[in-house]
C-alpha positions in Angstrom: 96.0 -59.8 -135.3 98.0 -59.2 -138.5 95.3 -56.7 -139.7 95.9 -54.9 -136.8 100.2 -54.7 -137.1 99.4 -54.1 -140.7 97.7 -50.8 -139.6 99.9 -50.1 -137.0 102.6 -50.1 -139.4 101.1 -47.9 -141.4 100.4 -45.5 -138.7 103.7 -45.9 -137.2 105.8 -44.7 -140.7 108.0 -41.7 -140.4 106.1 -40.3 -143.7 102.5 -40.6 -142.2 100.5 -37.9 -143.7 97.4 -36.8 -144.7 97.6 -38.6 -148.1 98.7 -41.9 -146.2 95.2 -41.3 -143.9 93.1 -41.6 -147.3 95.0 -45.1 -147.5 94.1 -45.9 -144.3 90.8 -45.1 -145.1 90.4 -47.6 -148.2 92.2 -50.3 -146.3 89.5 -49.7 -143.6 86.7 -49.8 -146.0 88.1 -53.1 -147.3 88.4 -54.2 -143.3 84.7 -54.0 -143.0 83.5 -54.4 -146.3 81.4 -51.2 -146.0 80.9 -48.3 -148.3 82.0 -45.8 -146.3 84.7 -45.0 -143.4 85.0 -41.7 -141.9 87.7 -40.6 -139.2 86.5 -37.1 -136.8 89.2 -35.1 -135.3 88.3 -33.4 -132.1 88.4 -29.7 -131.8 88.1 -28.9 -128.2 88.2 -25.1 -128.7 84.8 -25.2 -130.4 83.7 -28.3 -129.0 83.2 -29.7 -132.1 84.1 -33.0 -134.2 85.9 -32.0 -137.9 86.4 -34.8 -140.8 89.9 -35.2 -141.0 89.9 -38.2 -144.1 86.6 -37.1 -145.8 86.8 -35.4 -149.5 84.0 -34.7 -151.5 83.8 -32.2 -154.4 82.6 -29.0 -152.8 83.0 -30.0 -148.9 86.2 -29.7 -147.5 85.2 -30.9 -144.6 82.1 -32.0 -142.4 81.9 -30.5 -138.5 79.5 -31.6 -136.0 78.6 -30.3 -132.6 79.4 -32.7 -129.5 76.0 -33.2 -128.3 73.9 -36.2 -127.8 71.4 -35.2 -130.5 73.9 -36.4 -133.3 75.3 -39.8 -133.6 79.0 -38.9 -133.6 78.6 -36.1 -131.4 76.7 -38.5 -128.6 79.8 -40.9 -129.0 82.1 -38.2 -128.3 80.2 -36.8 -125.7 79.8 -40.3 -123.8 82.6 -42.5 -125.0 80.0 -45.3 -125.8 80.6 -47.2 -128.7 77.7 -48.1 -130.7 76.4 -50.6 -133.7 73.2 -49.2 -135.2 71.2 -51.3 -137.8 69.2 -48.6 -139.2 69.8 -44.8 -138.3 66.7 -44.0 -139.6 65.0 -46.1 -137.0 63.9 -43.8 -133.8 63.2 -46.4 -131.5 66.6 -48.1 -132.1 68.1 -44.6 -131.5 66.3 -43.7 -128.3 67.5 -47.1 -126.8 71.2 -45.3 -126.9 69.1 -41.6 -125.7 65.8 -40.1 -126.0 67.1 -37.0 -127.6 69.5 -39.3 -130.3 68.9 -38.6 -134.2 70.1 -39.0 -137.3 70.4 -36.0 -139.5 69.5 -36.8 -143.2 70.5 -33.1 -144.5 74.2 -34.6 -145.4 72.4 -38.0 -146.8 70.9 -35.3 -149.2 74.1 -33.2 -149.7 76.1 -36.0 -150.5 74.0 -37.9 -152.6 73.9 -41.3 -150.1 71.5 -43.3 -148.3 73.0 -44.6 -145.1 71.5 -47.4 -143.3 73.9 -49.5 -140.7 76.8 -47.9 -139.0 79.2 -48.6 -136.3 80.9 -45.4 -134.3 83.7 -45.7 -131.6 85.4 -43.0 -129.9 89.2 -42.7 -130.7 91.3 -42.8 -127.8 94.7 -41.6 -127.6 97.0 -41.6 -124.1 93.7 -42.0 -122.8 92.2 -38.8 -124.1 89.7 -38.5 -126.3 91.2 -37.1 -130.1 88.3 -38.5 -132.5 85.3 -40.8 -133.7 85.2 -43.4 -135.8 82.4 -44.0 -138.2 82.4 -47.1 -140.5 79.0 -46.8 -142.5 76.5 -49.2 -144.9 77.3 -52.8 -145.1 74.9 -55.4 -146.7 73.0 -57.0 -144.1 74.2 -54.9 -141.1 77.5 -54.9 -139.4 77.9 -58.3 -137.2 79.1 -58.6 -133.4 82.1 -59.6 -135.1 82.7 -56.3 -137.1 81.8 -54.1 -133.4 84.5 -55.9 -132.0 87.2 -55.4 -134.6 86.2 -51.7 -135.0 87.2 -51.2 -130.9 90.1 -53.2 -131.7 91.5 -51.3 -134.0 90.0 -47.7 -132.4 93.1 -46.6 -130.8 95.1 -47.3 -133.6 93.0 -44.7 -135.3 93.5 -42.6 -132.4 97.1 -42.7 -132.8 96.9 -41.5 -136.4 94.8 -38.7 -135.7 97.1 -37.4 -132.6 100.1 -37.8 -134.9 98.6 -35.8 -138.0 97.8 -33.3 -134.9 101.6 -33.1 -134.0 102.8 -32.5 -137.3 100.2 -30.1 -138.2 101.5 -28.3 -134.6 104.7 -28.6 -135.8 105.9 -29.4 -132.2 106.2 -26.3 -130.8 106.0 -24.0 -133.7 102.9 -24.8 -135.6 101.0 -21.4 -135.8 102.5 -20.2 -138.7 99.5 -21.4 -141.6 97.2 -20.1 -138.7 99.1 -16.9 -138.3 99.0 -16.2 -142.0 95.3 -16.8 -142.4 94.3 -14.8 -139.4 96.6 -11.7 -141.3 94.8 -12.8 -144.4 91.4 -12.6 -142.8 92.2 -9.0 -141.6 93.3 -7.6 -145.2 89.9 -9.3 -146.6 87.8 -7.2 -144.1 90.0 -4.2 -143.9 89.6 -3.8 -147.3 87.0 -0.7 -148.4 85.8 -2.3 -152.0 86.3 -4.8 -154.7 88.9 -3.1 -156.4 90.8 -2.9 -152.6 90.6 -6.6 -152.1 92.0 -7.4 -155.5 95.0 -5.2 -155.5 95.9 -6.2 -151.7 94.8 -10.1 -152.0 96.8 -11.2 -155.1 100.4 -11.7 -153.9 99.4 -12.7 -150.3 97.4 -15.6 -151.5 99.5 -16.2 -154.4 102.3 -17.1 -151.7 100.1 -18.3 -148.9 98.8 -21.3 -151.8 102.2 -21.7 -153.8 100.2 -20.9 -157.0 101.0 -19.0 -160.2 97.9 -17.2 -160.8 94.7 -16.0 -159.1 91.4 -14.3 -159.7 88.6 -12.9 -157.2 85.5 -12.8 -158.7 82.4 -10.7 -157.9 78.7 -11.6 -158.9 76.3 -9.5 -161.0 73.3 -10.8 -160.1 71.3 -9.0 -163.0 73.2 -10.1 -165.9 73.7 -13.4 -163.9 77.2 -13.5 -164.5 80.4 -13.2 -162.6 83.6 -10.8 -163.1 86.9 -9.3 -162.2 89.0 -6.8 -163.1 92.9 -8.3 -164.2 96.3 -6.6 -165.2 98.5 -7.1 -167.6 101.8 -4.7 -167.3 100.1 -1.8 -166.2 97.1 -2.3 -168.0 93.9 -3.0 -166.4 91.2 -5.2 -167.6 87.7 -6.5 -166.8 86.6 -10.4 -167.5 82.7 -11.1 -167.4 81.9 -14.8 -167.3 77.8 -16.2 -167.4 77.2 -18.4 -164.5 77.1 -21.4 -166.3 78.7 -24.9 -167.4 80.4 -23.1 -170.1 83.3 -22.1 -167.9 85.0 -24.0 -164.9 84.5 -20.9 -162.5 80.8 -20.1 -164.4 80.3 -23.9 -163.3 81.2 -23.3 -159.7 79.2 -20.1 -159.2 76.1 -22.2 -160.8 76.5 -25.5 -158.5 78.1 -23.5 -155.3 80.6 -26.0 -154.8 84.5 -26.2 -155.3 85.9 -28.0 -157.7 89.9 -29.1 -158.2 90.7 -30.1 -161.4 94.2 -32.0 -161.5 94.8 -31.7 -165.4 92.9 -29.3 -167.4 94.2 -30.7 -170.6 92.3 -34.1 -169.4 89.3 -33.5 -171.6 87.5 -36.8 -170.4 87.9 -36.1 -166.9 86.9 -32.1 -167.2 83.6 -33.4 -168.9 83.1 -35.5 -166.2 81.9 -32.7 -163.8 79.6 -31.9 -166.7 79.5 -33.0 -170.4 79.1 -29.0 -171.5 82.1 -27.9 -169.4 85.4 -26.7 -171.5 88.0 -24.7 -170.2 88.5 -21.6 -172.5 92.2 -20.8 -173.0 91.8 -17.9 -175.0 93.3 -15.5 -172.0 96.1 -18.0 -171.4 97.6 -16.2 -174.5 97.9 -12.7 -172.6 98.6 -14.3 -169.6 101.5 -15.7 -170.8 100.9 -19.1 -168.8 100.1 -22.7 -169.6 97.4 -23.8 -167.5 98.1 -27.4 -165.6 95.7 -27.6 -162.2 93.0 -25.1 -161.2 91.2 -24.8 -157.8 88.0 -23.0 -157.8 85.8 -22.3 -154.8 82.5 -20.4 -154.2 82.4 -17.4 -152.0 79.6 -17.7 -149.8 77.5 -15.7 -147.2 74.8 -18.9 -146.0 73.3 -20.1 -149.1 74.0 -16.5 -151.1 76.8 -16.7 -153.7 78.8 -13.4 -153.7 81.6 -14.3 -155.7 84.1 -17.2 -156.8 88.0 -17.7 -156.0 90.1 -19.5 -158.6 93.5 -20.6 -158.3 95.6 -21.4 -161.0 99.1 -24.0 -161.0 100.4 -25.0 -157.9 104.2 -24.6 -158.0 106.1 -27.8 -157.6 103.5 -29.9 -157.6 101.5 -31.4 -159.7 97.7 -29.9 -158.2 96.2 -28.6 -155.1 96.0 -30.6 -152.2 92.8 -31.4 -150.2 94.7 -29.3 -147.3 94.5 -26.1 -149.8 90.8 -27.0 -150.4 90.2 -26.8 -146.5 92.5 -23.8 -146.3 90.8 -21.8 -149.0 87.2 -22.8 -147.7 88.0 -20.9 -144.4 89.8 -18.1 -146.7 86.4 -18.4 -149.1 84.0 -17.6 -145.8 85.8 -14.8 -144.8 85.6 -13.2 -148.3 82.2 -14.0 -148.8 81.7 -12.1 -145.4 83.2 -9.3 -146.8 81.7 -9.0 -150.2 78.4 -9.2 -148.6 79.2 -6.4 -146.3 80.8 -4.4 -149.3 77.8 -5.0 -151.5 75.0 -4.2 -148.6 77.0 -0.9 -147.2 77.7 0.4 -151.3 75.3 1.3 -154.0 74.9 -1.1 -157.4 77.5 0.2 -160.0 77.0 1.0 -163.5 79.7 0.6 -165.4 80.1 3.2 -168.7 79.5 0.8 -172.2 78.3 -1.8 -170.0 75.0 -1.8 -171.7 76.1 -2.6 -175.4 74.0 -5.7 -176.3 76.0 -8.7 -177.6 74.3 -8.6 -181.5 73.4 -4.4 -181.8 74.6 -1.9 -184.0 74.7 1.5 -182.6 76.3 5.0 -182.7 76.6 7.8 -180.2 77.7 11.5 -181.0 78.4 14.7 -179.2 80.3 17.8 -178.9 82.9 16.2 -177.0 83.7 12.7 -178.3 83.0 10.2 -180.9 81.8 7.1 -180.9 80.9 4.1 -183.2 80.0 0.2 -182.6 80.3 -2.6 -185.6 79.3 -5.9 -185.3 82.0 -7.4 -187.2 81.6 -11.0 -186.7 78.4 -13.2 -185.5 80.0 -14.3 -182.1 81.3 -10.7 -181.2 80.7 -7.0 -181.0 83.2 -3.9 -180.5 82.6 -0.2 -179.2 85.4 2.0 -179.7 84.8 5.2 -177.9 87.1 8.1 -178.4 87.3 10.8 -175.8 89.8 13.6 -176.1 93.5 11.6 -176.1 91.7 8.4 -174.8 90.3 5.4 -176.4 88.1 3.3 -174.3 87.9 -0.1 -175.9 84.8 -2.8 -175.1 84.9 -6.0 -176.4 82.4 -9.0 -176.0 83.2 -12.8 -177.1 80.9 -15.1 -177.3 82.9 -18.5 -177.6 81.1 -22.0 -177.0 78.1 -19.9 -175.6 80.4 -18.2 -173.2 80.9 -14.5 -173.1 84.1 -12.5 -171.9 84.6 -9.0 -171.7 87.7 -6.9 -171.8 87.7 -2.9 -170.8 90.4 -0.6 -170.4 92.2 2.4 -171.8 94.5 1.2 -174.8 95.1 -2.0 -174.7 98.2 -3.6 -175.2 99.1 -5.2 -178.7 98.6 -8.8 -177.2 94.7 -8.2 -176.4 94.5 -6.7 -179.9 96.2 -9.5 -181.5 94.2 -12.0 -179.3 90.7 -10.1 -180.5 91.5 -10.2 -184.1 92.5 -14.4 -183.6 89.3 -15.3 -181.2 86.5 -13.1 -182.7 88.1 -12.3 -186.6 88.2 -8.4 -185.3 91.0 -6.1 -186.4 91.2 -3.5 -184.1 94.4 -1.7 -186.0 92.4 -1.2 -189.0 88.9 0.6 -187.3 89.0 4.2 -188.3 88.9 5.1 -184.7 91.9 3.7 -183.2 95.4 6.1 -182.8 97.8 5.6 -185.1 100.4 5.1 -182.6 98.9 2.4 -180.3 
């Protein structure tokens, strides 16, 4: 029983946490010589099981109904452990219950092929707290494996219960839930996208302990995501194509969460997609050095409504799995809010957005004078003067990626960046005011 004592020792450690559970999962896979090991916790209020140790790109957790129609739900409902040789064999499954089936949709989503499976209930103090799945072993699981799984189940139950106790914080562990509720109220009470950006920036930074945050909306016609950003007292607009040329654009394209621990590690970034690059141009304006980045799609059903991007976890090297789970819940609320705003509002057409990347044009009228000039193969700029204000629209194509910055009288930092990246000198432009 040395193996059981080793597992019990891990769970009994005072520092046992979510990360410890991932280590425990690896030990389970080694013990059973299996491909996967998944621990589900019980959500009594919703009568569901949800994953505690699951971590895949784009899927913070899996939730299953407690029902005789799915395998984990059946074990939770009946309390019966099962050892299945082939989950796709309907006759084998019907021996346990005539309605029992295997949902293969998760295999497609996670790009895996489940065949054999041991599933056991996890008890703690004679109550069900979760379910454990041991998945895929060459040749199937033996009766000895089945015995070991049942023997180790109480220890795994203790692990799930211990984490729940820590999350509850003894008697005052609902602080994070209250914060999430307040954020959700703020999201749904925002009247439009601009209001959403202004109201949520500081609360989101505080909630996630991040240095910067950007919420993008979607422009389906242009196949772009866009957001407004502030530098000092100036307001600018960013547009990024939905493509693999940027992290935010890539997340919008695949509709999955991406958590990058170190953006300077080119190899790991390119492992996500060979064309993926991090464009650090705007770091020069924002005045921060980006280290870690958590980027999540905002969805309504299967429809992309936007992207949420968090930059630099304070006092940590990267964003945690718990951050991903919290972001998933906030993303659901944001996705619904953006859907409702879009449904209730006519599409906006911004002045100057019609400028084409490689066009040369001019506009003139009695009240305003404008000029457009293409000074570089990778950029386009329009300077338009009206009374005492100068509106500037810049489009920069960098490695196939486009950014747009639009505002009134941009600060010198922006002018300098445009000069460096696009080889355009705004100070030399004839319509640029001398005192800008």
